[in-house]
mmCIF file as gemmi writes it, N, C-alpha and C atoms, coordinates in Angstrom:
data_model
loop_
_atom_site.group_PDB
_atom_site.id
_atom_site.type_symbol
_atom_site.label_atom_id
_atom_site.label_alt_id
_atom_site.label_comp_id
_atom_site.label_asym_id
_atom_site.label_entity_id
_atom_site.label_seq_id
_atom_site.pdbx_PDB_ins_code
_atom_site.Cartn_x
_atom_site.Cartn_y
_atom_site.Cartn_z
_atom_site.occupancy
_atom_site.B_iso_or_equiv
_atom_site.pdbx_formal_charge
_atom_site.auth_seq_id
_atom_site.auth_asym_id
_atom_site.pdbx_PDB_model_num
ATOM 1 N N . MET Axp A 1 ? 117.479 76.956 100.533 1 0 ? 1 A 1
ATOM 2 C CA . MET Axp A 1 ? 117.065 76.834 99.153 1 0 ? 1 A 1
ATOM 3 C C . MET Axp A 1 ? 118.112 77.508 98.278 1 0 ? 1 A 1
ATOM 4 N N . ASN Axp A 2 ? 118.331 76.958 97.123 1 0 ? 2 A 1
ATOM 5 C CA . ASN Axp A 2 ? 119.259 77.536 96.162 1 0 ? 2 A 1
ATOM 6 C C . ASN Axp A 2 ? 118.538 78.667 95.434 1 0 ? 2 A 1
ATOM 7 N N . TRP Axp A 3 ? 119.037 79.9 95.594 1 0 ? 3 A 1
ATOM 8 C CA . TRP Axp A 3 ? 118.363 81.087 95.052 1 0 ? 3 A 1
ATOM 9 C C . TRP Axp A 3 ? 118.274 81.044 93.526 1 0 ? 3 A 1
ATOM 10 N N . SER Axp A 4 ? 119.34 80.626 92.878 1 0 ? 4 A 1
ATOM 11 C CA . SER Axp A 4 ? 119.368 80.563 91.418 1 0 ? 4 A 1
ATOM 12 C C . SER Axp A 4 ? 118.316 79.591 90.893 1 0 ? 4 A 1
ATOM 13 N N . GLU Axp A 5 ? 118.256 78.412 91.485 1 0 ? 5 A 1
ATOM 14 C CA . GLU Axp A 5 ? 117.264 77.422 91.052 1 0 ? 5 A 1
ATOM 15 C C . GLU Axp A 5 ? 115.849 77.952 91.253 1 0 ? 5 A 1
ATOM 16 N N . CYS Axp A 6 ? 115.617 78.595 92.379 1 0 ? 6 A 1
ATOM 17 C CA . CYS Axp A 6 ? 114.3 79.149 92.686 1 0 ? 6 A 1
ATOM 18 C C . CYS Axp A 6 ? 113.873 80.159 91.625 1 0 ? 6 A 1
ATOM 19 N N . LEU Axp A 7 ? 114.744 81.123 91.32 1 0 ? 7 A 1
ATOM 20 C CA . LEU Axp A 7 ? 114.402 82.154 90.332 1 0 ? 7 A 1
ATOM 21 C C . LEU Axp A 7 ? 114.215 81.563 88.943 1 0 ? 7 A 1
ATOM 22 N N . ASN Axp A 8 ? 115.068 80.621 88.587 1 0 ? 8 A 1
ATOM 23 C CA . ASN Axp A 8 ? 114.945 80.007 87.264 1 0 ? 8 A 1
ATOM 24 C C . ASN Axp A 8 ? 113.66 79.187 87.135 1 0 ? 8 A 1
ATOM 25 N N . GLU Axp A 9 ? 113.256 78.508 88.213 1 0 ? 9 A 1
ATOM 26 C CA . GLU Axp A 9 ? 111.999 77.748 88.184 1 0 ? 9 A 1
ATOM 27 C C . GLU Axp A 9 ? 110.817 78.679 87.931 1 0 ? 9 A 1
ATOM 28 N N . VAL Axp A 10 ? 110.771 79.778 88.648 1 0 ? 10 A 1
ATOM 29 C CA . VAL Axp A 10 ? 109.665 80.731 88.476 1 0 ? 10 A 1
ATOM 30 C C . VAL Axp A 10 ? 109.744 81.381 87.097 1 0 ? 10 A 1
ATOM 31 N N . GLY Axp A 11 ? 110.937 81.74 86.667 1 0 ? 11 A 1
ATOM 32 C CA . GLY Axp A 11 ? 111.105 82.332 85.342 1 0 ? 11 A 1
ATOM 33 C C . GLY Axp A 11 ? 110.587 81.437 84.239 1 0 ? 11 A 1
ATOM 34 N N . GLU Axp A 12 ? 110.848 80.143 84.366 1 0 ? 12 A 1
ATOM 35 C CA . GLU Axp A 12 ? 110.38 79.178 83.351 1 0 ? 12 A 1
ATOM 36 C C . GLU Axp A 12 ? 108.856 79.149 83.27 1 0 ? 12 A 1
ATOM 37 N N . MET Axp A 13 ? 108.185 79.382 84.397 1 0 ? 13 A 1
ATOM 38 C CA . MET Axp A 13 ? 106.721 79.368 84.413 1 0 ? 13 A 1
ATOM 39 C C . MET Axp A 13 ? 106.143 80.491 83.549 1 0 ? 13 A 1
ATOM 40 N N . PHE Axp A 14 ? 106.909 81.55 83.337 1 0 ? 14 A 1
ATOM 41 C CA . PHE Axp A 14 ? 106.399 82.716 82.615 1 0 ? 14 A 1
ATOM 42 C C . PHE Axp A 14 ? 107.005 82.903 81.235 1 0 ? 14 A 1
ATOM 43 N N . LYS Axp A 15 ? 107.99 82.093 80.88 1 0 ? 15 A 1
ATOM 44 C CA . LYS Axp A 15 ? 108.67 82.267 79.588 1 0 ? 15 A 1
ATOM 45 C C . LYS Axp A 15 ? 107.706 82.128 78.412 1 0 ? 15 A 1
ATOM 46 N N . GLU Axp A 16 ? 106.855 81.118 78.447 1 0 ? 16 A 1
ATOM 47 C CA . GLU Axp A 16 ? 105.942 80.887 77.322 1 0 ? 16 A 1
ATOM 48 C C . GLU Axp A 16 ? 104.965 82.051 77.161 1 0 ? 16 A 1
ATOM 49 N N . ARG Axp A 17 ? 104.396 82.522 78.27 1 0 ? 17 A 1
ATOM 50 C CA . ARG Axp A 17 ? 103.479 83.662 78.209 1 0 ? 17 A 1
ATOM 51 C C . ARG Axp A 17 ? 104.181 84.905 77.673 1 0 ? 17 A 1
ATOM 52 N N . ALA Axp A 18 ? 105.415 85.118 78.141 1 0 ? 18 A 1
ATOM 53 C CA . ALA Axp A 18 ? 106.182 86.277 77.672 1 0 ? 18 A 1
ATOM 54 C C . ALA Axp A 18 ? 106.477 86.144 76.178 1 0 ? 18 A 1
ATOM 55 N N . GLN Axp A 19 ? 106.908 84.975 75.751 1 0 ? 19 A 1
ATOM 56 C CA . GLN Axp A 19 ? 107.247 84.762 74.342 1 0 ? 19 A 1
ATOM 57 C C . GLN Axp A 19 ? 106.033 84.959 73.441 1 0 ? 19 A 1
ATOM 58 N N . SER Axp A 20 ? 104.847 84.6 73.934 1 0 ? 20 A 1
ATOM 59 C CA . SER Axp A 20 ? 103.645 84.767 73.111 1 0 ? 20 A 1
ATOM 60 C C . SER Axp A 20 ? 103.361 86.245 72.824 1 0 ? 20 A 1
ATOM 61 N N . LYS Axp A 21 ? 103.885 87.146 73.666 1 0 ? 21 A 1
ATOM 62 C CA . LYS Axp A 21 ? 103.744 88.585 73.438 1 0 ? 21 A 1
ATOM 63 C C . LYS Axp A 21 ? 105.01 89.185 72.831 1 0 ? 21 A 1
ATOM 64 N N . GLY Axp A 22 ? 105.968 88.347 72.504 1 0 ? 22 A 1
ATOM 65 C CA . GLY Axp A 22 ? 107.222 88.834 71.945 1 0 ? 22 A 1
ATOM 66 C C . GLY Axp A 22 ? 108.109 89.48 72.996 1 0 ? 22 A 1
ATOM 67 N N . ILE Axp A 23 ? 107.85 89.21 74.263 1 0 ? 23 A 1
ATOM 68 C CA . ILE Axp A 23 ? 108.613 89.803 75.365 1 0 ? 23 A 1
ATOM 69 C C . ILE Axp A 23 ? 109.83 88.927 75.664 1 0 ? 23 A 1
ATOM 70 N N . THR Axp A 24 ? 110.968 89.564 75.826 1 0 ? 24 A 1
ATOM 71 C CA . THR Axp A 24 ? 112.187 88.866 76.217 1 0 ? 24 A 1
ATOM 72 C C . THR Axp A 24 ? 112.262 88.857 77.735 1 0 ? 24 A 1
ATOM 73 N N . LEU Axp A 25 ? 112.277 87.668 78.329 1 0 ? 25 A 1
ATOM 74 C CA . LEU Axp A 25 ? 112.372 87.515 79.782 1 0 ? 25 A 1
ATOM 75 C C . LEU Axp A 25 ? 113.719 86.9 80.108 1 0 ? 25 A 1
ATOM 76 N N . THR Axp A 26 ? 114.555 87.627 80.84 1 0 ? 26 A 1
ATOM 77 C CA . THR Axp A 26 ? 115.873 87.108 81.194 1 0 ? 26 A 1
ATOM 78 C C . THR Axp A 26 ? 116.059 87.131 82.709 1 0 ? 26 A 1
ATOM 79 N N . VAL Axp A 27 ? 116.665 86.059 83.202 1 0 ? 27 A 1
ATOM 80 C CA . VAL Axp A 27 ? 117.074 85.983 84.597 1 0 ? 27 A 1
ATOM 81 C C . VAL Axp A 27 ? 118.592 86.066 84.575 1 0 ? 27 A 1
ATOM 82 N N . GLU Axp A 28 ? 119.117 87.136 85.17 1 0 ? 28 A 1
ATOM 83 C CA . GLU Axp A 28 ? 120.556 87.391 85.169 1 0 ? 28 A 1
ATOM 84 C C . GLU Axp A 28 ? 121.314 86.226 85.821 1 0 ? 28 A 1
ATOM 85 N N . ASP Axp A 29 ? 122.451 85.891 85.245 1 0 ? 29 A 1
ATOM 86 C CA . ASP Axp A 29 ? 123.323 84.889 85.851 1 0 ? 29 A 1
ATOM 87 C C . ASP Axp A 29 ? 123.984 85.481 87.084 1 0 ? 29 A 1
ATOM 88 N N . PHE Axp A 30 ? 124.07 84.686 88.126 1 0 ? 30 A 1
ATOM 89 C CA . PHE Axp A 30 ? 124.751 85.097 89.35 1 0 ? 30 A 1
ATOM 90 C C . PHE Axp A 30 ? 125.226 83.841 90.056 1 0 ? 30 A 1
ATOM 91 N N . ASP Axp A 31 ? 125.832 83.998 91.216 1 0 ? 31 A 1
ATOM 92 C CA . ASP Axp A 31 ? 126.391 82.892 91.99 1 0 ? 31 A 1
ATOM 93 C C . ASP Axp A 31 ? 125.363 81.765 92.141 1 0 ? 31 A 1
ATOM 94 N N . SER Axp A 32 ? 125.556 80.678 91.413 1 0 ? 32 A 1
ATOM 95 C CA . SER Axp A 32 ? 124.585 79.585 91.42 1 0 ? 32 A 1
ATOM 96 C C . SER Axp A 32 ? 124.612 78.775 92.711 1 0 ? 32 A 1
ATOM 97 N N . ASP Axp A 33 ? 125.589 79.016 93.578 1 0 ? 33 A 1
ATOM 98 C CA . ASP Axp A 33 ? 125.673 78.304 94.853 1 0 ? 33 A 1
ATOM 99 C C . ASP Axp A 33 ? 125.085 79.111 96.004 1 0 ? 33 A 1
ATOM 100 N N . LEU Axp A 34 ? 124.421 80.196 95.698 1 0 ? 34 A 1
ATOM 101 C CA . LEU Axp A 34 ? 123.868 81.074 96.725 1 0 ? 34 A 1
ATOM 102 C C . LEU Axp A 34 ? 122.682 80.387 97.41 1 0 ? 34 A 1
ATOM 103 N N . ILE Axp A 35 ? 122.791 80.206 98.714 1 0 ? 35 A 1
ATOM 104 C CA . ILE Axp A 35 ? 121.749 79.532 99.489 1 0 ? 35 A 1
ATOM 105 C C . ILE Axp A 35 ? 121.075 80.552 100.402 1 0 ? 35 A 1
ATOM 106 N N . ALA Axp A 36 ? 119.736 80.492 100.459 1 0 ? 36 A 1
ATOM 107 C CA . ALA Axp A 36 ? 118.968 81.358 101.346 1 0 ? 36 A 1
ATOM 108 C C . ALA Axp A 36 ? 118.078 80.477 102.221 1 0 ? 36 A 1
ATOM 109 N N . TYR Axp A 37 ? 117.999 80.807 103.473 1 0 ? 37 A 1
ATOM 110 C CA . TYR Axp A 37 ? 117.167 80.056 104.411 1 0 ? 37 A 1
ATOM 111 C C . TYR Axp A 37 ? 115.843 80.79 104.58 1 0 ? 37 A 1
ATOM 112 N N . VAL Axp A 38 ? 114.939 80.511 103.633 1 0 ? 38 A 1
ATOM 113 C CA . VAL Axp A 38 ? 113.638 81.188 103.58 1 0 ? 38 A 1
ATOM 114 C C . VAL Axp A 38 ? 112.574 80.168 103.196 1 0 ? 38 A 1
ATOM 115 N N . ASP Axp A 39 ? 111.331 80.589 103.243 1 0 ? 39 A 1
ATOM 116 C CA . ASP Axp A 39 ? 110.211 79.753 102.827 1 0 ? 39 A 1
ATOM 117 C C . ASP Axp A 39 ? 110.145 79.794 101.294 1 0 ? 39 A 1
ATOM 118 N N . LYS Axp A 40 ? 110.57 78.731 100.658 1 0 ? 40 A 1
ATOM 119 C CA . LYS Axp A 40 ? 110.661 78.69 99.188 1 0 ? 40 A 1
ATOM 120 C C . LYS Axp A 40 ? 109.308 78.976 98.536 1 0 ? 40 A 1
ATOM 121 N N . LEU Axp A 41 ? 108.255 78.405 99.062 1 0 ? 41 A 1
ATOM 122 C CA . LEU Axp A 41 ? 106.927 78.596 98.48 1 0 ? 41 A 1
ATOM 123 C C . LEU Axp A 41 ? 106.534 80.075 98.488 1 0 ? 41 A 1
ATOM 124 N N . ARG Axp A 42 ? 106.771 80.757 99.593 1 0 ? 42 A 1
ATOM 125 C CA . ARG Axp A 42 ? 106.396 82.174 99.694 1 0 ? 42 A 1
ATOM 126 C C . ARG Axp A 42 ? 107.265 83.051 98.788 1 0 ? 42 A 1
ATOM 127 N N . ILE Axp A 43 ? 108.548 82.761 98.738 1 0 ? 43 A 1
ATOM 128 C CA . ILE Axp A 43 ? 109.441 83.54 97.867 1 0 ? 43 A 1
ATOM 129 C C . ILE Axp A 43 ? 109.029 83.35 96.409 1 0 ? 43 A 1
ATOM 130 N N . GLN Axp A 44 ? 108.746 82.118 96.016 1 0 ? 44 A 1
ATOM 131 C CA . GLN Axp A 44 ? 108.323 81.872 94.64 1 0 ? 44 A 1
ATOM 132 C C . GLN Axp A 44 ? 106.998 82.561 94.35 1 0 ? 44 A 1
ATOM 133 N N . GLU Axp A 45 ? 106.133 82.629 95.341 1 0 ? 45 A 1
ATOM 134 C CA . GLU Axp A 45 ? 104.853 83.317 95.166 1 0 ? 45 A 1
ATOM 135 C C . GLU Axp A 45 ? 105.079 84.814 94.908 1 0 ? 45 A 1
ATOM 136 N N . VAL Axp A 46 ? 105.97 85.431 95.664 1 0 ? 46 A 1
ATOM 137 C CA . VAL Axp A 46 ? 106.266 86.856 95.485 1 0 ? 46 A 1
ATOM 138 C C . VAL Axp A 46 ? 106.872 87.105 94.109 1 0 ? 46 A 1
ATOM 139 N N . ILE Axp A 47 ? 107.87 86.313 93.735 1 0 ? 47 A 1
ATOM 140 C CA . ILE Axp A 47 ? 108.518 86.48 92.424 1 0 ? 47 A 1
ATOM 141 C C . ILE Axp A 47 ? 107.504 86.233 91.309 1 0 ? 47 A 1
ATOM 142 N N . ALA Axp A 48 ? 106.653 85.224 91.472 1 0 ? 48 A 1
ATOM 143 C CA . ALA Axp A 48 ? 105.63 84.935 90.457 1 0 ? 48 A 1
ATOM 144 C C . ALA Axp A 48 ? 104.674 86.116 90.295 1 0 ? 48 A 1
ATOM 145 N N . ASN Axp A 49 ? 104.281 86.741 91.396 1 0 ? 49 A 1
ATOM 146 C CA . ASN Axp A 49 ? 103.398 87.92 91.312 1 0 ? 49 A 1
ATOM 147 C C . ASN Axp A 49 ? 104.073 89.06 90.566 1 0 ? 49 A 1
ATOM 148 N N . LEU Axp A 50 ? 105.344 89.293 90.862 1 0 ? 50 A 1
ATOM 149 C CA . LEU Axp A 50 ? 106.078 90.358 90.167 1 0 ? 50 A 1
ATOM 150 C C . LEU Axp A 50 ? 106.195 90.063 88.674 1 0 ? 50 A 1
ATOM 151 N N . LEU Axp A 51 ? 106.513 88.81 88.332 1 0 ? 51 A 1
ATOM 152 C CA . LEU Axp A 51 ? 106.649 88.451 86.912 1 0 ? 51 A 1
ATOM 153 C C . LEU Axp A 51 ? 105.303 88.476 86.198 1 0 ? 51 A 1
ATOM 154 N N . SER Axp A 52 ? 104.255 88.052 86.869 1 0 ? 52 A 1
ATOM 155 C CA . SER Axp A 52 ? 102.925 88.086 86.269 1 0 ? 52 A 1
ATOM 156 C C . SER Axp A 52 ? 102.536 89.518 85.918 1 0 ? 52 A 1
ATOM 157 N N . ASN Axp A 53 ? 102.751 90.438 86.851 1 0 ? 53 A 1
ATOM 158 C CA . ASN Axp A 53 ? 102.455 91.849 86.581 1 0 ? 53 A 1
ATOM 159 C C . ASN Axp A 53 ? 103.32 92.379 85.448 1 0 ? 53 A 1
ATOM 160 N N . ALA Axp A 54 ? 104.588 92.012 85.453 1 0 ? 54 A 1
ATOM 161 C CA . ALA Axp A 54 ? 105.493 92.483 84.396 1 0 ? 54 A 1
ATOM 162 C C . ALA Axp A 54 ? 105.021 92.001 83.032 1 0 ? 54 A 1
ATOM 163 N N . VAL Axp A 55 ? 104.646 90.737 82.926 1 0 ? 55 A 1
ATOM 164 C CA . VAL Axp A 55 ? 104.184 90.195 81.634 1 0 ? 55 A 1
ATOM 165 C C . VAL Axp A 55 ? 102.861 90.856 81.238 1 0 ? 55 A 1
ATOM 166 N N . ASN Axp A 56 ? 101.963 91.035 82.194 1 0 ? 56 A 1
ATOM 167 C CA . ASN Axp A 56 ? 100.658 91.627 81.885 1 0 ? 56 A 1
ATOM 168 C C . ASN Axp A 56 ? 100.76 93.071 81.41 1 0 ? 56 A 1
ATOM 169 N N . TYR Axp A 57 ? 101.689 93.843 81.978 1 0 ? 57 A 1
ATOM 170 C CA . TYR Axp A 57 ? 101.732 95.27 81.707 1 0 ? 57 A 1
ATOM 171 C C . TYR Axp A 57 ? 102.869 95.717 80.797 1 0 ? 57 A 1
ATOM 172 N N . THR Axp A 58 ? 103.651 94.77 80.326 1 0 ? 58 A 1
ATOM 173 C CA . THR Axp A 58 ? 104.698 95.118 79.363 1 0 ? 58 A 1
ATOM 174 C C . THR Axp A 58 ? 104.12 94.957 77.962 1 0 ? 58 A 1
ATOM 175 N N . GLN Axp A 59 ? 104.328 95.954 77.14 1 0 ? 59 A 1
ATOM 176 C CA . GLN Axp A 59 ? 103.787 95.916 75.787 1 0 ? 59 A 1
ATOM 177 C C . GLN Axp A 59 ? 104.478 94.823 74.96 1 0 ? 59 A 1
ATOM 178 N N . ASN Axp A 60 ? 103.849 94.467 73.851 1 0 ? 60 A 1
ATOM 179 C CA . ASN Axp A 60 ? 104.436 93.475 72.95 1 0 ? 60 A 1
ATOM 180 C C . ASN Axp A 60 ? 105.844 93.902 72.568 1 0 ? 60 A 1
ATOM 181 N N . ASN Axp A 61 ? 106.715 92.916 72.428 1 0 ? 61 A 1
ATOM 182 C CA . ASN Axp A 61 ? 108.118 93.115 72.06 1 0 ? 61 A 1
ATOM 183 C C . ASN Axp A 61 ? 108.906 93.88 73.122 1 0 ? 61 A 1
ATOM 184 N N . GLY Axp A 62 ? 108.449 93.834 74.375 1 0 ? 62 A 1
ATOM 185 C CA . GLY Axp A 62 ? 109.146 94.494 75.469 1 0 ? 62 A 1
ATOM 186 C C . GLY Axp A 62 ? 110.203 93.59 76.092 1 0 ? 62 A 1
ATOM 187 N N . GLU Axp A 63 ? 110.715 94.028 77.226 1 0 ? 63 A 1
ATOM 188 C CA . GLU Axp A 63 ? 111.768 93.294 77.916 1 0 ? 63 A 1
ATOM 189 C C . GLU Axp A 63 ? 111.492 93.246 79.411 1 0 ? 63 A 1
ATOM 190 N N . ILE Axp A 64 ? 111.803 92.105 80.015 1 0 ? 64 A 1
ATOM 191 C CA . ILE Axp A 64 ? 111.722 91.934 81.465 1 0 ? 64 A 1
ATOM 192 C C . ILE Axp A 64 ? 113.043 91.343 81.915 1 0 ? 64 A 1
ATOM 193 N N . HIS Axp A 65 ? 113.645 91.957 82.94 1 0 ? 65 A 1
ATOM 194 C CA . HIS Axp A 65 ? 114.923 91.481 83.464 1 0 ? 65 A 1
ATOM 195 C C . HIS Axp A 65 ? 114.783 91.208 84.96 1 0 ? 65 A 1
ATOM 196 N N . VAL Axp A 66 ? 115.247 90.032 85.38 1 0 ? 66 A 1
ATOM 197 C CA . VAL Axp A 66 ? 115.32 89.7 86.797 1 0 ? 66 A 1
ATOM 198 C C . VAL Axp A 66 ? 116.795 89.764 87.167 1 0 ? 66 A 1
ATOM 199 N N . THR Axp A 67 ? 117.116 90.625 88.14 1 0 ? 67 A 1
ATOM 200 C CA . THR Axp A 67 ? 118.501 90.794 88.542 1 0 ? 67 A 1
ATOM 201 C C . THR Axp A 67 ? 118.658 90.512 90.028 1 0 ? 67 A 1
ATOM 202 N N . VAL Axp A 68 ? 119.881 90.172 90.411 1 0 ? 68 A 1
ATOM 203 C CA . VAL Axp A 68 ? 120.182 89.829 91.799 1 0 ? 68 A 1
ATOM 204 C C . VAL Axp A 68 ? 121.443 90.565 92.226 1 0 ? 68 A 1
ATOM 205 N N . LYS Axp A 69 ? 121.382 91.171 93.409 1 0 ? 69 A 1
ATOM 206 C CA . LYS Axp A 69 ? 122.565 91.769 94.033 1 0 ? 69 A 1
ATOM 207 C C . LYS Axp A 69 ? 122.719 91.111 95.402 1 0 ? 69 A 1
ATOM 208 N N . VAL Axp A 70 ? 123.95 90.792 95.753 1 0 ? 70 A 1
ATOM 209 C CA . VAL Axp A 70 ? 124.236 90.152 97.031 1 0 ? 70 A 1
ATOM 210 C C . VAL Axp A 70 ? 125.237 91.021 97.782 1 0 ? 70 A 1
ATOM 211 N N . SER Axp A 71 ? 124.994 91.2 99.075 1 0 ? 71 A 1
ATOM 212 C CA . SER Axp A 71 ? 125.936 91.987 99.862 1 0 ? 71 A 1
ATOM 213 C C . SER Axp A 71 ? 127.274 91.263 99.927 1 0 ? 71 A 1
ATOM 214 N N . GLU Axp A 72 ? 128.319 92.022 100.161 1 0 ? 72 A 1
ATOM 215 C CA . GLU Axp A 72 ? 129.669 91.461 100.199 1 0 ? 72 A 1
ATOM 216 C C . GLU Axp A 72 ? 129.79 90.33 101.219 1 0 ? 72 A 1
ATOM 217 N N . ASP Axp A 73 ? 129.137 90.483 102.367 1 0 ? 73 A 1
ATOM 218 C CA . ASP Axp A 73 ? 129.205 89.442 103.395 1 0 ? 73 A 1
ATOM 219 C C . ASP Axp A 73 ? 128.118 88.376 103.221 1 0 ? 73 A 1
ATOM 220 N N . LYS Axp A 74 ? 127.342 88.502 102.144 1 0 ? 74 A 1
ATOM 221 C CA . LYS Axp A 74 ? 126.258 87.573 101.796 1 0 ? 74 A 1
ATOM 222 C C . LYS Axp A 74 ? 125.18 87.486 102.874 1 0 ? 74 A 1
ATOM 223 N N . ASP Axp A 75 ? 124.973 88.609 103.587 1 0 ? 75 A 1
ATOM 224 C CA . ASP Axp A 75 ? 123.915 88.663 104.595 1 0 ? 75 A 1
ATOM 225 C C . ASP Axp A 75 ? 122.549 88.953 103.992 1 0 ? 75 A 1
ATOM 226 N N . TRP Axp A 76 ? 122.524 89.539 102.806 1 0 ? 76 A 1
ATOM 227 C CA . TRP Axp A 76 ? 121.243 89.827 102.177 1 0 ? 76 A 1
ATOM 228 C C . TRP Axp A 76 ? 121.323 89.645 100.666 1 0 ? 76 A 1
ATOM 229 N N . ILE Axp A 77 ? 120.149 89.399 100.097 1 0 ? 77 A 1
ATOM 230 C CA . ILE Axp A 77 ? 120.005 89.229 98.651 1 0 ? 77 A 1
ATOM 231 C C . ILE Axp A 77 ? 118.922 90.2 98.195 1 0 ? 77 A 1
ATOM 232 N N . GLU Axp A 78 ? 119.241 91.006 97.2 1 0 ? 78 A 1
ATOM 233 C CA . GLU Axp A 78 ? 118.248 91.914 96.611 1 0 ? 78 A 1
ATOM 234 C C . GLU Axp A 78 ? 117.908 91.38 95.229 1 0 ? 78 A 1
ATOM 235 N N . THR Axp A 79 ? 116.644 91.071 95.031 1 0 ? 79 A 1
ATOM 236 C CA . THR Axp A 79 ? 116.181 90.571 93.743 1 0 ? 79 A 1
ATOM 237 C C . THR Axp A 79 ? 115.182 91.566 93.185 1 0 ? 79 A 1
ATOM 238 N N . SER Axp A 80 ? 115.361 91.956 91.941 1 0 ? 80 A 1
ATOM 239 C CA . SER Axp A 80 ? 114.441 92.926 91.356 1 0 ? 80 A 1
ATOM 240 C C . SER Axp A 80 ? 113.971 92.465 89.987 1 0 ? 80 A 1
ATOM 241 N N . VAL Axp A 81 ? 112.756 92.873 89.67 1 0 ? 81 A 1
ATOM 242 C CA . VAL Axp A 81 ? 112.159 92.61 88.357 1 0 ? 81 A 1
ATOM 243 C C . VAL Axp A 81 ? 111.969 93.968 87.708 1 0 ? 81 A 1
ATOM 244 N N . ARG Axp A 82 ? 112.617 94.155 86.563 1 0 ? 82 A 1
ATOM 245 C CA . ARG Axp A 82 ? 112.549 95.426 85.833 1 0 ? 82 A 1
ATOM 246 C C . ARG Axp A 82 ? 111.931 95.158 84.463 1 0 ? 82 A 1
ATOM 247 N N . ASP Axp A 83 ? 110.998 96.004 84.081 1 0 ? 83 A 1
ATOM 248 C CA . ASP Axp A 83 ? 110.4 95.864 82.748 1 0 ? 83 A 1
ATOM 249 C C . ASP Axp A 83 ? 110.236 97.242 82.132 1 0 ? 83 A 1
ATOM 250 N N . ASN Axp A 84 ? 109.82 97.263 80.888 1 0 ? 84 A 1
ATOM 251 C CA . ASN Axp A 84 ? 109.586 98.555 80.239 1 0 ? 84 A 1
ATOM 252 C C . ASN Axp A 84 ? 108.101 98.748 79.962 1 0 ? 84 A 1
ATOM 253 N N . GLY Axp A 85 ? 107.291 98.274 80.916 1 0 ? 85 A 1
ATOM 254 C CA . GLY Axp A 85 ? 105.843 98.455 80.844 1 0 ? 85 A 1
ATOM 255 C C . GLY Axp A 85 ? 105.464 99.88 81.203 1 0 ? 85 A 1
ATOM 256 N N . GLU Axp A 86 ? 104.175 100.145 81.236 1 0 ? 86 A 1
ATOM 257 C CA . GLU Axp A 86 ? 103.678 101.503 81.455 1 0 ? 86 A 1
ATOM 258 C C . GLU Axp A 86 ? 103.919 102.029 82.863 1 0 ? 86 A 1
ATOM 259 N N . GLY Axp A 87 ? 104.061 101.18 83.841 1 0 ? 87 A 1
ATOM 260 C CA . GLY Axp A 87 ? 104.334 101.627 85.2 1 0 ? 87 A 1
ATOM 261 C C . GLY Axp A 87 ? 103.082 102.105 85.912 1 0 ? 87 A 1
ATOM 262 N N . ILE Axp A 88 ? 103.272 102.549 87.146 1 0 ? 88 A 1
ATOM 263 C CA . ILE Axp A 88 ? 102.167 103.036 87.963 1 0 ? 88 A 1
ATOM 264 C C . ILE Axp A 88 ? 102.167 104.562 87.909 1 0 ? 88 A 1
ATOM 265 N N . PRO Axp A 89 ? 101.012 105.149 87.563 1 0 ? 89 A 1
ATOM 266 C CA . PRO Axp A 89 ? 100.966 106.622 87.461 1 0 ? 89 A 1
ATOM 267 C C . PRO Axp A 89 ? 101.25 107.285 88.796 1 0 ? 89 A 1
């Protein structure tokens, strides 16, 4: 599966909800040819859960960033969702 396409598809599902709260949702640009051999449905489910929580718990006019780091040998991909919501006590 193309990692960039996967993240952008999930991001699009949450853009409207984020915009309705004035939240800026950005998916960082990265190597668009990055391929991962994983279960696309499950990965999208995990990313969707992270984005759903971020949108729910980020205050109005907040920010959500999805970033990707890839190891030099491209053996692993680290994807993170960062927001400025209240967090877990």
